[in-house]
C-alpha positions as CSV (number, residue, x, y, z in Angstrom):
1,M,6.7,-22.1,-17.8
2,I,10.5,-21.7,-18.0
3,L,12.2,-24.3,-20.1
4,S,15.8,-25.5,-20.1
5,H,18.1,-25.5,-23.1
6,T,16.7,-29.0,-23.9
7,G,13.0,-27.8,-24.0
8,K,12.1,-29.6,-20.8
9,P,10.7,-27.6,-17.8
10,Y,12.8,-26.9,-14.8
11,P,11.6,-29.0,-11.9
12,M,11.5,-26.1,-9.4
13,C,9.3,-24.0,-11.6
14,G,6.3,-26.2,-10.8
15,I,7.0,-26.1,-7.1
16,L,7.5,-22.3,-7.1
17,G,4.3,-21.9,-9.1
18,I,2.3,-23.8,-6.6
19,I,3.7,-21.8,-3.8
20,A,3.1,-18.4,-5.5
21,R,-0.5,-19.4,-6.0
22,S,-1.1,-20.9,-2.6
23,P,-4.2,-19.7,-0.7
24,V,-2.0,-18.6,2.2
25,N,0.2,-16.5,0.0
26,Q,-2.8,-14.9,-1.7
27,L,-4.4,-14.0,1.6
28,L,-1.2,-12.6,2.9
29,Y,-0.6,-10.3,0.0
30,D,-4.3,-9.5,-0.5
31,G,-4.6,-8.7,3.2
32,L,-1.6,-6.5,3.2
33,L,-2.7,-4.5,0.3
34,R,-6.2,-4.1,1.7
35,G,-4.8,-3.0,5.0
36,L,-2.5,-0.5,3.3
37,V,-5.4,1.0,1.3
38,I,-7.5,1.3,4.4
39,V,-4.7,3.0,6.4
40,I,-4.0,5.5,3.5
41,A,-7.7,6.2,3.3
42,L,-7.8,7.0,7.1
43,A,-4.8,9.2,6.7
44,M,-6.7,11.1,4.0
45,L,-9.7,11.5,6.2
46,A,-7.4,12.6,9.0
47,G,-6.2,15.4,6.6
48,L,-9.6,16.9,6.7
49,T,-9.2,17.4,10.5
50,P,-6.7,19.3,12.7
51,L,-5.2,15.9,13.7
52,P,-2.1,15.9,11.3
53,R,-1.0,19.2,12.8
54,S,-1.1,17.9,16.4
55,S,2.1,17.0,18.2
56,D,0.8,13.4,18.6
57,W,0.6,12.9,14.9
58,K,3.9,14.6,14.2
59,D,5.7,12.5,16.9
60,S,4.1,9.1,15.8
61,A,6.1,6.6,14.0
62,L,4.1,6.6,10.8
63,G,2.5,10.1,10.8
64,Y,5.2,11.7,8.6
65,S,5.2,8.7,6.1
66,L,1.4,8.7,5.9
67,A,1.2,12.4,5.3
68,Q,3.9,12.2,2.5
69,T,2.0,9.3,0.9
70,V,-1.2,11.3,0.8
71,I,0.6,14.3,-0.5
72,Q,2.1,12.2,-3.5
73,L,-1.4,11.0,-4.2
74,K,-3.0,14.5,-4.2
75,P,-2.7,15.0,-8.0
76,W,-4.9,11.9,-8.6
77,L,-7.6,13.1,-6.1
78,P,-10.5,15.4,-7.1
79,P,-9.3,19.0,-6.7
80,A,-12.2,20.0,-4.3
81,F,-11.0,17.1,-2.0
82,A,-7.2,17.5,-2.5
83,N,-7.4,21.2,-1.7
84,R,-9.0,20.5,1.7
85,L,-6.2,18.2,2.9
86,K,-3.8,19.9,5.3
87,Y,-0.7,18.2,6.6
88,N,1.5,21.3,7.5
């Protein structure tokens, strides 16, 4: 809780706290995060196939960004799996 200089809580803090913890807000952010994890996992699996080297992948709107995301995550992946991911 944020207090004013008099020690009383600011009135908006209560409202903002309720909005931040609303079920709709939690579902939205949880859903976005879950969707992002699923899309990145699918991009990792695609790296095991010739798909990222195809012209369709290279010409897609998110292909390059997904490949770069997976490349950035490679140090945290098991080496046997990370060495098999090809995005060139």
